[in-house]
C-alpha positions in Angstrom: 0.4 -16.4 10.4 3.3 -17.2 8.0 5.6 -14.1 7.9 6.0 -14.5 4.1 2.3 -14.6 3.5 0.5 -11.4 2.3 -1.8 -9.7 4.8 -4.8 -10.6 2.7 -3.9 -14.3 3.0 -4.5 -14.4 6.8 -8.1 -15.6 6.5 -8.7 -16.9 3.0 -12.3 -17.4 2.0 -13.2 -20.9 0.9 -13.2 -21.0 -2.9 -16.8 -22.0 -3.2 -17.9 -19.1 -1.0 -15.8 -16.7 -3.1 -17.3 -17.9 -6.3 -20.8 -17.7 -4.9 -20.2 -14.2 -3.8 -18.8 -13.1 -7.2 -21.8 -14.7 -8.9 -24.3 -13.0 -6.6 -22.5 -9.6 -7.0 -23.0 -9.8 -10.8 -22.2 -6.6 -12.7 -21.3 -4.8 -9.4 -18.3 -7.1 -9.1 -16.6 -5.4 -12.1 -17.3 -2.0 -10.6 -16.0 -2.9 -7.2 -12.9 -4.5 -8.6 -12.2 -1.4 -10.7 -12.5 0.8 -7.6 -10.0 -1.5 -5.8 -7.6 -1.3 -8.7 -7.8 2.5 -8.8 -7.2 2.7 -5.1 -4.3 0.3 -5.3 -2.7 2.3 -8.1 -3.0 5.5 -6.1 -1.1 3.8 -3.2 1.4 2.1 -5.5 2.3 5.4 -7.2 2.4 7.5 -4.0 5.4 9.8 -3.5 6.1 11.9 -0.4 5.6 15.6 -0.9 8.8 17.4 -1.9 8.6 19.6 1.2 8.5 16.5 3.5 11.5 15.0 1.6 13.4 18.3 1.9 12.6 18.6 5.6 13.8 15.0 6.3 17.0 15.6 4.3 17.6 18.9 6.2 17.1 17.3 9.6 19.1 14.2 8.6 22.1 16.3 7.6 22.0 18.0 10.9 21.2 15.0 13.1 24.1 15.5 15.4 23.0 19.0 16.4 19.2 18.6 16.5 17.2 19.9 19.4 15.0 17.3 21.1 12.0 18.6 19.3 13.7 18.4 15.9 14.9 14.8 16.7 11.4 13.8 17.5 10.2 15.4 14.2 12.9 13.6 12.3 12.0 10.2 13.8 8.3 10.9 13.1 9.0 11.8 9.5 11.2 8.7 9.0 8.5 6.5 10.5 5.9 8.1 8.3 8.1 7.6 5.2 8.8 4.0 6.0 5.1 3.2 6.5 4.2 4.8 3.2 7.0 2.9 1.5 5.8 -0.5 2.9 2.2 0.4 1.8 3.4 1.3 -1.7 5.3 -2.0 -2.0 2.3 -4.0 -0.8 0.0 -2.2 -3.2 2.4 -2.9 -6.1 2.5 -6.6 -5.1 -1.3 -6.8 -4.9 -1.6 -5.2 -8.3 0.9 -7.7 -9.7 -1.0 -10.6 -8.2 -4.3 -9.2 -9.5 -2.8 -8.9 -13.0 -1.5 -12.4 -12.9 -4.8 -13.8 -11.6 -7.2 -11.7 -13.6 -5.2 -10.5 -16.7 -7.9 -8.3 -18.1 -8.6 -6.5 -14.9 -5.7 -4.0 -15.0 -6.3 -2.8 -18.6 
């Protein structure tokens, strides 16, 4: 897969199949798309809990003197934060693509 391609581009559905599926879904399509947009917005607007940010900051400021357990905790928190940040950016990009492709969908 192309490293610049979005994850949802990995196995694109042929256009005729997609159109057929949308037509068959009828009114449900709008409802399903609305659910997708709501979910993407939740992910796109996600912020780490203040307590998690504070704990990461505290551990990061003391990183030279952390116990092995604290170091493991810091690495886990950093990994968690990085994963959420990537998901947030992916959701923002997906919403932008949806808005460009189906302008009325995000209103």
